[in-house]
N, C-alpha and C positions, 0 to 999 in steps of 0.2 A: 503493500500499500504506500509505503513511503517514497519507494523507487519510481512510482506512478505520479505521486505529486511532483515529485523533481519534474518528470518529464513532462507532466502539463505545464509546469511553469516554464519549461525550457521551449516548449513550442509557443506560448503565450510572448516570449521575449526574442523569439528567433529574428524579427524584422528588425528589432533594436540591435542586435548583435551585427546582422549584415551591413547596417548603417554605420555602425561604429567600426567595422572593418574598412570600409571605405574611407572615413575620417581618419583612423590611425595610419592608413598606408600614405594618404595624402601629407599628414604632417610628417611621418618618417622622411617621405621621399622630398618634402621641402627642406628638411633640416640638412639632409646629406648634401643636396645641391648647394644650398647658401653656404655649407663649409665645404665645397670642393673634395667630397669623400666619394670616391668610386668603389662600388661594392660589388662583390661576384653575384648576389642575389638579395631581394626585399621581396618577402611574401607574405601573406596572412589567410587564415583560414578560420571558419567557425566548425566547431566539432560537429560531426553528423551525429545523428540519432542513433545509429548503430553502435558508432564508437561510444557514446554516452552510456548507451544500456550497457556495453562491455565493461566501461568504468566503474557504472554502479553495481554491477554483478561483483566486481572485485572489491571494492571499497564503499558501497553505499551507505554503510552505518555510518561513515567518517563525517559525510555531509547532512548538514540541517537544512539549509537551504541551498538553491542553485548558485547563490553568490558565494558560497564555500567551495566551488569547483572554478577555480581561478583561471582555468584555460581553455574555457566555453571558446573564448576567442582568443586565437594565437596568431602574435607577428613573429617574424623572423628576420634577422639581419645576418647576412653572410659576407663575411670580410674577405679579402684576398690575403690579408697576414693577420696571424694571431695580435700581434700587439695594437693592431686597430680597434680589437675589442673594448680594450679600457678607454680610447678614446670617443669611441659611440656610445659606452655606457656613461660617460660623464655627460653627454650631450643628452641623453635619454634622462638623466637624473635633474637636468636643468629644466626639460620639457615637462614631465609627467610626476605626479605623486606617487612614490614609490612605497608600496609595502613593504618595509624590510623583514618584517618578521617572516613573510612567506617568500620572500627572494630568496635564490640560490646560487651561489658561485661554486659549480661543480668543478671548476679547476682547482679549487683548495681543497676539496674532499677526496682527493685520490691518495690512495696508502702509498707508502714510499717504496714497494716492491713491485707495483703493477701500474699499467698504463689503463686508460679508459676514458668513459664519455667525457670529454672536458667543453664546457659551455657556460655561459652567463644568463641566468634566468632571472628576470625583473617582473615582479606583479605591479602592474600599473594604471592607475586612473588617470582620465583627462582633465585636467583642471579647467575652470571656467574662463581662466584669463587667457587660456590657449584656443579654447573652441567651446562656444555655447550655443545651442538651439533651443529656443525656449519652448518649441513643440516637443521636445524630446530630452527634459532634463535628466533622466536615466542615463544620457550617455556619460555624464560627470560622475554618476553614482556607481557603475558597474564596473568591475575590473576585466584586464585583459593580462595574459602573459605576453613578455616579449623576450626573446632568446636570441643570442648575440653569441656567434662563433666563427671561427676561420673557416675557409673552403674545403681544407683537410679535415678538419674536426667534424664537418658537415657529411664529408664521405663515410668516414668510420661510423659516426650516429647512425647514419641512414644502414650502414651495410649490417651493423650488429642488431640494429631496431629489426630489420626484416630475418636476419638469419637465426638470431638468438631470440630475443623479446618476443617475438610474434610465432615463434613456432612452438608447436602443441607438444613438443616431445622434448624432454629436458635433454640440454646439449651436454655430451661427454666431456669431461675436463681436460682432456688433450684436445679438442678443438676450443675450447675456451682458453686455453692458454695460446693456440695459435693466432686466435683473434686478437688477444692482449699483444702478443708479439708484433703483429700488424699495425696495431695502436700504437705501439713504441716505434716504429719504423716512420709512420706518418707524423708522430711528435717531432721525431728529429728532422723530419723534411721540412715540417713548419719552422722550425728555429733555424735553419739554415735557410730558408727563404728570407726571413726577416734578417739575419746577418748579411746575406748577399744583397739585398735591398739597401741596407744601411750602408756598406761598403760602396756599392754604386753609387747613390748619392754623394758620399763623401767624396768619391773621385771626381764626380762631376762639379761639387764646388771646388774642388782643386784646380780643373781646368778652367773654370771660369775667373780664379784669382790669378792664374798662371797668365792667362791671355790678357787680363786687365793690368796687369804688371808692366806689358810692353816688351817683355824679355821673349820675343817671337821667335829667334832662333833656338830658345830651349823648349819650345812648344812642339810636340810631334803634329803632324797634319792626321786627324780622324773625323770621323762624323762628329763628335762632341766638339772638338776644338774648333773646327770649322763654324758649327752652329754658332759657339760662343764668340767667334772671331765675326762675325756676319752681325751681331748687335752691335758691333761698335760702328757700323755703318763703313767700313772702309773705300767703299768706290761711291760716296754721295759727291764728293767734289767733282769727280771726273763726271760722272753720270748728269750732274747739274750743269757742267760746262757744255756736254754735248746736247742737253735738252735746249738750251741756250741759242743754239745755233739757228732754230727757227722759232725762238721764243715758245717752246712748248713745254707740255706737263709732261710728268713723269710717272709713269704706270709701275706701281710696286708690284714686282712678281719675285718668285722664288728663285736663289740662287744654289740651292741643295743639289739641283741636277749636275753641278759643275764640280760637286766634290770627288767623282770617280774621274772627271776629266782632266782634273787637278792631280791626281794620282797618276794616270797614264803619262802625264807630263812631266813625270819625275818630282813633283814637288814632295818633299820630305818634311818640312816644317812649315809653322804659320809665316816665319821668317822669309822663306822663299817666296810665299805670295807677296808680302811685302814688297821684296826686292822686285817682283815683276812689275807690281803697281808704279813704283818710284822710277824704273829704268825705263818704262814703255807706255807710260801715261800720255806723253805728249804724242807719239806715233798713234796710239788708240786715239786720240783726239783727231790728228789729222786724216786720218781714216775716216772717220765718223763724219767729218766735215765733207768728205769727196762723196759719202756715201748720201748726206742729208742735204747739202746744199741745193737750193732749187728746187726741192720737192715738196715745198711746204709742208711737209710731215711735222704736225704739231704736238704728237704723243709718241713718247718713246719709252721703251721697257726698261727699269732698273737695270736689266741684267745686260743691257748694250754694252754697258761700261767693262765689265767681266769678259764678254764675249771678244769684244773688240782687244783686250788684252791677252785673251787667248790666241787670238787671229794672229797678233803682232809677233806673239814669242815662238809661235809655231813657224812662221816665215823666217824670224830671224835664225831659228835653228837649222834651215834649210829643208823643213819636211814638204814645203810647197803644196800644190794642188791636192796630192795624196791626203798630207796631213790635214789639211782643212777639211776634206771631205770624211776623215774620220770623226772629226771634232763635231761635224753637223750630224752625222750618222748616230752619235752617242747622245746629242742632246735632242734630237727630233725622230731618231729612227731613220732607217735606210730609204734612201728617196734618190730616183735617177735627177732630180732637179740641182741636188747639192753638187753635182759635177759641174754645172754651168755657174752654179753661184760661187764655187771656189775658183773657176777659170777668172770669172769677172774681178773677184777680189785680189787676185794674183796681179791683174792689170792695173788696178786702183793703187795697188803698194807700190810698183813700180813707177807710177808718176810722182810718187812722193819720195822716190829713191830709198824706200824701205827694203829692196831687195835690189 
């Protein structure tokens, strides 16, 4: 009879829980977006009637009212890294009213000699200051469960849940030991991902410092250093000078496609690029003058400066039309037009005694 009363109350409040699910998801999604946190998953569900019946069959005497069952509505945030769980939990504490007596940090409940289900569970309520619907005041009175865990913790929990917890047959101890060993491997992987991310972030900060220091000959050319170097706008003066030929505007496009080109041109450090700029900027401008003068073209791409610098460098090294064709093929894909373009540029370069 008691369980029937709880089921009746469940059916009565089901529309409220469904509405609450939408509200909670929106609040969490907005919070993550506002704080620029990228997560692996954000989900919520209202416990089904069948699932509730199963829970009541096991623990029905424990619950006096439906509100005592704190996971009728459950939300889950799955992070990429385990240390992000603490960041998100801090945000949740600011957003929601937390029932600390019923909240559980299962990460701290593990015995020292075993691995297992690691997750942070908060029992929450939505404060009126965060969201209020005058027609549904129950939204601010009813609890929901918020789970926070990493992707690998989520993988292990799901596997254990379906292999072990949901099985009608007791799992032999040797299989439980194998599951625990697997959990240990995943926990170690979680720690390593955290460490690798920190190391990579430290590396990138060091790269930015090295580039900002101006000791370019000591900075190896790679994708990160080139990206940091571009933030200094090293080609701005040249491209502005080229745009001024026809009093034009500069269209900002990406220079990252030139990274592989520079590697093929045997650039080893950022200092090599700086030297290319300093040694060839006047020739690159003279070439642009021949290309643009009289055309009336009043919009030029930001990349025109680096492209002309590459063209001048290739021609000065004696690679001729073949070298220019390789440049254009690398930037734009193979095209028969590139042969004509390369020939025309060589003729223009001869007019300014570049080759």
